[in-house]
C-alpha positions in Angstrom: 103.3 105.0 65.9 99.9 105.0 67.5 99.3 107.5 70.3 97.5 106.4 73.4 95.6 108.5 75.9 94.9 108.1 79.6 91.3 107.4 80.5 89.6 106.9 83.8 88.2 103.7 85.1 84.7 105.1 84.9 84.8 105.7 81.2 87.0 102.7 80.3 84.0 100.5 79.6 82.5 103.0 77.2 85.7 103.4 75.3 86.3 99.7 75.1 82.9 99.2 73.7 83.4 101.9 71.0 86.8 100.7 70.0 85.6 97.1 69.8 83.0 98.2 67.2 85.8 99.2 64.8 87.9 96.2 65.2 91.7 96.1 65.7 94.6 94.8 63.7 92.5 93.4 60.9 90.3 91.4 63.2 86.6 91.2 62.9 84.9 93.9 65.0 83.5 92.7 68.3 79.8 92.8 68.9 78.6 94.9 71.7 77.9 91.8 73.8 81.5 90.6 73.3 82.9 93.9 74.3 80.8 94.0 77.4 81.9 90.5 78.3 85.5 91.4 77.8 85.2 94.5 80.0 83.4 92.5 82.7 86.2 89.9 82.6 88.8 92.6 82.9 87.0 94.0 86.0 86.8 90.6 87.6 90.4 89.6 86.8 92.2 88.8 90.1 95.8 89.1 88.8 98.3 88.0 91.4 96.2 89.5 94.3 94.6 87.2 96.9 92.0 88.8 99.2 90.6 88.0 102.6 88.7 89.9 105.3 92.0 91.2 106.8 93.6 92.4 103.6 95.4 91.1 100.6 98.6 89.3 99.6 100.6 90.1 96.6 103.9 88.6 95.2 106.2 91.6 95.6 109.8 91.4 94.4 110.9 90.7 97.9 108.4 87.9 98.3 104.7 87.5 98.9 103.4 89.4 101.8 100.1 90.2 103.4 99.0 93.8 103.5 96.4 94.3 106.3 93.7 96.8 105.6 93.9 98.0 109.2 97.6 98.9 108.8 97.0 101.2 105.8 97.8 104.8 106.9 97.3 106.6 103.6 96.2 105.9 100.0 97.1 108.3 97.2 96.2 108.3 93.5 98.3 110.0 90.9 99.6 109.7 87.3 103.0 108.9 85.9 104.0 110.8 82.8 105.3 108.1 80.4 105.9 110.7 77.6 103.2 109.4 75.1 100.8 108.3 77.7 100.0 108.7 81.4 99.6 105.8 83.7 97.2 105.9 86.7 98.8 104.7 90.0 97.7 104.1 93.6 100.2 104.2 96.4 99.3 102.6 99.8 101.4 103.8 102.7 101.6 100.9 105.2 103.8 101.3 108.3 107.2 102.3 107.0 106.8 101.5 103.3 104.9 102.7 100.2 103.4 100.1 97.9 102.5 101.2 94.3 100.2 99.6 91.9 99.3 100.9 88.4 96.6 100.4 85.9 98.9 98.0 84.0 98.9 95.7 87.1 96.8 92.6 86.3 93.9 92.7 88.7 93.8 96.5 88.9 90.1 97.0 88.5 89.3 94.3 91.0 91.8 95.9 93.4 90.0 99.2 93.0 86.7 97.6 93.9 88.2 96.0 97.0 89.6 99.3 98.1 86.3 101.1 97.6 84.5 98.4 99.7 87.0 98.5 102.6 87.6 102.3 102.4 84.2 103.8 101.5 85.6 107.4 102.0 87.4 107.0 98.6 85.5 109.2 96.2 83.8 107.3 93.4 85.3 109.5 90.7 88.8 110.0 92.0 90.3 108.5 88.9 88.6 111.1 86.7 89.8 113.9 88.9 93.4 112.7 88.6 93.3 112.4 84.8 92.8 116.2 84.3 95.0 117.9 83.2 96.9 115.3 81.1 100.6 114.6 81.8 100.5 116.3 85.2 101.1 114.1 88.3 97.9 115.3 90.1 98.9 113.7 93.4 95.6 113.2 95.3 95.1 111.9 98.9 92.2 109.4 98.7 92.3 108.1 102.3 94.2 109.1 105.4 93.9 107.4 108.8 92.7 109.7 111.5 92.7 109.1 115.3 93.7 105.4 114.7 90.4 104.6 112.9 90.2 102.5 109.8 88.0 104.8 107.8 89.7 108.2 108.2 
């Protein structure tokens, strides 16, 4: 069984490049250019998210709904302990519900970029802070609305 480790978004590209040089599952190793292109594609992947100036829509189990940026009260980052790995998560508190996305959600990296654009108070290296120590939840508030303003 191959063990996996949790890594932050900021070092993901470096690790992907290194791993690609050794190849996987008997495949020819990727060139550095191929690895960079694959990483860029992963960062640009939209997944099921659709964005506009007001927010984003996503096909939740209960149906597709629009989440308005102006209605986000709190954003938290944390990890889930999945025994052999940790999984990074973001939870958006909007009105009376909490919406969770994880790094395994297609479009995760693009979603992080959209959040950082709309909520510039989110620290650039929050994901790294949450990764240490491993297998601890490390619940971290990234944004909290204050006085009714969008940017906390």
